[in-house]
C-alpha positions as CSV (number, residue, x, y, z in Angstrom):
1,M,111.0,89.1,131.6
2,K,113.9,90.9,130.2
3,N,113.0,93.8,128.0
4,P,114.1,93.3,124.3
5,I,117.2,95.3,123.7
6,I,117.3,97.3,120.4
7,A,120.6,99.0,119.4
8,A,120.6,101.5,116.5
9,V,124.1,102.5,115.2
10,A,124.7,106.1,114.6
11,F,127.9,107.7,112.8
12,D,129.2,110.9,112.1
13,G,127.3,112.4,109.1
14,I,124.2,110.5,109.7
15,S,120.8,112.0,108.6
16,P,118.5,112.9,111.5
17,F,115.4,111.4,109.7
18,H,117.2,108.1,109.0
19,L,118.2,107.8,112.7
20,S,114.7,109.0,113.8
21,V,112.9,105.9,112.1
22,P,114.0,103.3,114.7
23,C,113.6,105.7,117.5
24,L,110.0,106.6,116.6
25,V,109.2,102.8,116.4
26,F,111.3,101.3,119.3
27,G,112.3,104.3,121.3
28,A,109.0,105.2,123.1
29,D,107.0,103.3,125.6
30,R,104.4,101.6,123.6
31,T,103.2,99.3,126.3
32,R,99.7,100.4,126.1
33,L,99.5,99.5,122.5
34,G,100.5,95.8,123.3
35,L,104.1,96.2,122.6
36,P,106.9,95.4,125.2
37,R,108.9,98.1,126.9
38,F,112.0,97.9,124.6
39,D,115.4,98.7,126.1
40,F,116.4,101.1,123.2
41,R,120.0,102.2,122.7
42,V,121.5,104.6,120.3
43,C,125.2,103.7,120.0
44,A,128.1,105.1,118.1
45,M,131.6,104.0,116.8
46,E,133.1,107.4,117.7
47,E,133.5,108.9,121.1
48,G,132.2,112.6,121.5
49,P,129.2,114.2,119.8
50,I,128.0,112.9,116.5
51,H,127.4,115.5,113.8
52,T,124.5,114.9,111.5
53,D,124.1,116.1,107.8
54,A,121.5,118.7,109.0
55,G,123.9,120.7,110.9
56,L,122.8,119.2,114.2
57,S,124.9,117.4,116.8
58,I,123.8,114.9,119.1
59,V,125.3,113.1,122.3
60,V,125.1,109.3,122.0
61,P,125.1,107.5,125.2
62,H,126.4,104.2,124.2
63,G,129.4,102.6,122.3
64,L,129.7,99.6,120.2
65,S,129.5,97.4,123.4
66,A,125.7,97.9,123.2
67,L,125.6,95.4,120.2
68,E,126.9,92.7,122.5
69,E,123.6,92.2,124.4
70,A,121.2,93.6,121.6
71,D,118.4,91.3,120.3
72,I,118.2,93.7,117.3
73,V,120.8,95.6,115.7
74,I,119.6,98.5,113.2
75,I,121.8,100.3,110.9
76,P,119.7,103.3,109.8
77,S,121.8,104.3,106.9
78,W,125.5,104.5,106.0
79,K,128.2,106.6,104.5
80,D,131.4,106.2,102.7
81,L,129.6,103.3,100.7
82,E,132.9,102.0,98.9
83,D,135.1,102.2,102.2
84,S,136.0,99.1,104.1
85,L,134.2,98.8,107.5
86,A,136.2,99.8,110.5
87,T,137.5,96.6,112.1
88,P,135.7,97.2,115.6
89,F,132.5,97.8,114.0
90,K,132.7,94.8,111.6
91,D,133.8,92.4,114.4
92,A,130.8,93.8,116.6
93,L,128.4,93.0,113.9
94,Q,129.6,89.6,113.0
95,R,129.6,88.7,116.8
96,A,126.0,90.0,117.2
97,H,125.0,88.0,113.9
98,R,126.7,84.7,115.3
99,R,124.8,84.9,118.7
100,G,121.6,85.2,117.1
101,A,120.6,88.9,117.0
102,L,118.3,90.2,114.1
103,I,120.6,92.4,111.9
104,V,118.5,95.2,110.2
105,G,119.9,97.6,107.3
106,L,117.6,100.5,106.5
107,C,118.1,102.2,103.2
108,L,121.8,102.5,102.7
109,G,122.5,100.4,105.9
110,T,122.4,97.5,103.7
111,F,126.0,98.6,102.5
112,A,127.3,98.2,106.1
113,I,125.9,94.6,106.4
114,A,127.1,93.6,103.1
115,G,130.7,95.2,104.0
116,A,130.7,93.0,107.2
117,G,130.3,89.9,104.8
118,L,126.8,88.9,106.2
119,L,124.9,89.2,102.9
120,A,126.9,86.8,100.6
121,G,124.6,84.4,98.8
122,R,121.6,86.1,100.4
123,K,118.7,88.4,99.0
124,A,118.8,92.0,99.9
125,T,117.4,95.3,98.9
126,T,118.4,99.0,99.2
127,H,117.6,102.6,98.0
128,W,116.6,102.1,94.3
129,A,119.0,104.7,93.1
130,Y,121.8,102.6,94.8
131,T,121.0,99.1,93.9
132,D,123.5,99.0,90.9
133,R,126.3,100.3,93.1
134,L,125.6,97.6,95.7
135,Q,125.4,94.9,93.0
136,K,128.9,96.2,91.5
137,L,130.6,96.1,95.1
138,H,128.9,92.9,96.2
139,P,128.0,90.7,93.1
140,D,127.4,87.8,95.4
141,I,124.3,89.3,96.7
142,A,120.8,88.7,95.0
143,I,119.5,92.2,94.9
144,D,115.8,93.0,94.5
145,A,115.4,96.8,93.5
146,D,111.6,96.6,93.5
147,V,110.5,95.5,97.0
148,L,110.1,97.7,100.3
149,Y,112.1,95.4,102.4
150,V,113.6,91.8,102.4
151,D,113.1,89.4,105.3
152,E,115.9,86.8,105.3
153,G,114.9,85.6,108.7
154,D,118.2,86.7,110.7
155,I,118.8,89.7,108.4
156,I,116.3,92.4,107.0
157,T,117.1,95.0,104.6
158,S,114.8,97.9,103.4
159,A,114.4,100.2,100.7
160,G,115.0,104.0,100.8
161,V,113.9,106.6,103.3
162,A,110.2,106.0,104.2
163,A,110.5,102.3,103.5
164,G,112.7,101.9,106.6
165,L,109.3,102.6,108.6
166,D,107.7,99.8,106.6
167,C,110.5,97.6,107.5
168,C,110.3,98.3,111.2
169,L,106.5,97.9,111.3
170,H,107.2,94.6,109.7
171,I,109.5,93.6,112.5
172,V,106.7,94.5,114.9
173,R,104.2,92.5,113.1
174,A,106.3,89.5,112.7
175,R,107.4,89.5,116.4
176,Y,104.5,90.8,118.3
177,G,101.4,90.3,116.0
178,A,99.1,92.1,113.3
179,E,97.2,93.9,115.9
180,A,100.0,95.5,117.7
181,A,101.5,96.6,114.5
182,L,98.2,98.0,113.4
183,R,97.8,99.9,116.6
184,L,101.3,101.2,116.4
185,A,100.8,102.2,112.7
186,R,97.4,104.1,113.7
187,H,99.3,106.0,116.5
188,V,102.1,107.5,114.4
189,V,99.7,107.9,111.4
190,L,101.2,105.4,109.1
191,S,99.8,102.7,106.6
192,P,100.1,99.5,108.7
193,H,101.2,97.5,105.5
194,R,102.0,99.3,102.3
195,Q,101.6,97.0,99.2
196,G,104.2,96.8,96.4
197,G,107.6,98.1,96.2
198,Q,110.0,101.0,95.1
199,A,108.7,100.9,91.4
200,Q,105.7,102.9,92.5
201,F,107.8,105.6,93.5
202,I,110.3,105.9,90.5
203,E,107.8,107.1,88.0
204,R,106.0,110.6,88.3
205,P,102.9,110.2,90.2
206,L,99.6,110.5,88.3
207,A,97.7,113.8,88.5
208,P,94.4,113.4,90.7
209,T,91.2,112.8,88.5
210,P,87.7,111.7,89.2
211,S,88.2,108.3,88.0
212,A,91.2,108.2,90.5
213,D,88.7,109.0,93.2
214,R,86.5,106.4,92.0
215,F,89.6,103.9,92.1
216,T,90.5,104.8,95.7
217,K,86.8,104.2,96.7
218,A,86.5,100.9,94.7
219,L,89.6,99.6,96.8
220,D,88.4,101.0,100.1
221,D,84.9,99.0,99.4
222,V,87.0,95.9,98.9
223,R,88.8,96.4,102.0
224,A,85.5,96.8,104.0
225,S,84.0,93.6,102.4
226,L,87.0,91.2,102.3
227,G,84.7,88.1,103.0
228,E,82.9,88.7,99.7
229,A,83.9,87.6,96.2
230,H,85.9,90.3,94.4
231,S,87.1,89.8,90.9
232,L,89.2,92.0,88.8
233,D,86.4,92.8,86.4
234,S,84.0,93.7,89.1
235,V,86.4,96.0,90.9
236,A,87.5,97.7,87.6
237,E,83.8,98.3,87.0
238,A,83.2,99.9,90.3
239,A,86.4,102.1,89.5
240,G,84.8,103.4,86.4
241,L,87.6,101.9,84.3
242,T,88.3,99.0,81.8
243,R,90.0,95.9,82.9
244,R,93.3,96.9,81.0
245,T,93.5,100.6,82.4
246,F,92.5,99.4,85.9
247,T,95.3,96.8,85.9
248,R,97.9,99.5,84.6
249,R,96.8,102.1,87.2
250,F,96.6,99.5,90.0
251,Q,100.3,98.3,89.1
252,K,101.6,101.9,89.0
253,T,99.8,102.8,92.2
254,T,100.5,99.8,94.3
255,G,103.6,98.1,92.5
256,T,101.8,94.8,92.8
257,S,98.9,93.0,91.1
258,F,95.5,93.0,92.2
259,G,95.5,89.4,93.1
260,D,98.4,89.6,95.3
261,W,97.1,92.8,97.0
262,L,93.8,91.2,97.6
263,A,95.3,88.0,99.1
264,D,97.6,90.3,101.3
265,Q,94.5,92.1,102.5
266,R,92.7,89.0,103.4
267,V,95.7,87.5,105.3
268,A,96.0,90.6,107.2
269,L,92.4,90.3,108.4
270,A,93.0,86.6,109.3
271,Q,95.6,87.5,111.3
272,R,93.6,90.0,113.4
273,L,90.8,87.6,113.7
274,L,93.1,84.8,115.0
275,E,94.7,87.2,117.6
276,Q,91.5,88.7,118.8
277,T,88.7,86.0,118.6
278,D,88.2,82.3,119.3
279,K,86.5,81.7,116.0
280,S,87.2,78.4,114.4
281,M,89.7,78.2,111.4
282,D,86.7,77.7,108.9
283,I,84.9,80.6,110.2
284,V,88.1,83.0,110.2
285,A,88.7,81.6,106.7
286,F,85.1,82.3,105.5
287,E,85.2,85.9,107.0
288,A,88.6,86.7,105.5
289,G,87.3,85.6,102.0
290,F,89.6,82.5,101.6
291,G,86.6,80.1,101.6
292,S,88.1,77.1,103.2
293,A,90.6,76.4,106.0
294,T,92.6,74.7,103.6
295,S,92.9,77.8,101.5
296,L,93.9,79.9,104.6
297,R,96.6,77.5,105.5
298,Q,98.1,77.5,102.2
299,H,98.3,81.5,102.1
300,F,99.7,81.5,105.5
301,A,102.4,79.0,104.6
302,A,103.2,81.2,101.4
303,R,103.2,84.6,103.0
304,L,103.9,84.1,106.8
305,R,105.8,80.7,106.8
306,T,103.7,79.5,109.5
307,S,100.2,77.9,109.9
308,P,97.0,79.8,111.1
309,R,97.1,77.5,114.2
310,Q,100.7,78.2,115.3
311,Y,100.1,81.9,114.4
312,R,97.2,81.9,117.0
313,R,99.3,80.2,119.6
314,E,101.8,82.8,119.1
315,F,99.7,85.9,119.3
316,S,96.3,85.2,120.5
317,R,95.4,87.7,123.3
318,S,94.8,84.8,125.6
319,T,98.5,84.0,125.4
320,Q,99.9,87.4,125.7
321,A,101.5,88.8,128.9
322,P,100.5,92.5,129.9
323,G,103.6,93.9,128.0
324,G,102.7,92.0,124.7
325,L,105.1,89.2,125.0
326,S,104.0,85.7,124.3
327,L,103.6,83.5,127.4
328,L,104.3,80.3,125.5
């Protein structure tokens, strides 16, 4: 079976950190974590050494021809945001998209995808400090400044800097399952699925307090007992906060509501149970805290756009080849 080809686009003046994000997730051999062996290629539009904004220079082994075969094309960032794309790069992006490659823009990489005309009428995001600029340049894009990433199926865009890691983990989770993404996140010491969006990073962080420690412990206790009933009032009480104060702190900390966060935690647990066990849908629903298979199906449809049964067929251990690819 052909190894998935991932092409990351480098350019003169790129940030080494931004380029390292797809390299970290896709550039190393992760087969022991249940992932396939990726054919990872860094490519560039220019010949010769690429100069980074950190004073380093790198030699890039591939040109734009790497995009012709790529299953996933990743643009880790971008420069000259208001300039037109070079015609060869624009054409290569459009051809890759037409033949079905997944196009990914991390942080300011969204500007390059927009410049190729691939985001017209679509939803997208980028670094929160540049969303107004993106909207002014491309008013036909529906921009969400609050989320960490936007998945449009064939195009994915992410918010700034570290959100690129969240986006790449999302790609792993969507294509290779929640357990593979969890193992990878543990290996590189990342949160497997951060909640909320960019809003949590714009305001100044709150100083640590004893109540904040109780707040963290209360959420850890919820994660450890997702099959039990958890109400907003009971968790706020465990955190030593009033309902109103807890709600405000939760929103600032995670960027989302307690109800949405809890549902996401339960869906993630259900994903792992479906991948790793042969338990019935009713038992999976009960252990994940949904109460019924009907509720489980509704949440999977809303969040994952699939059914629990289909998800199990795609990602169950019994249907995985040694390299982590589905045998179905």
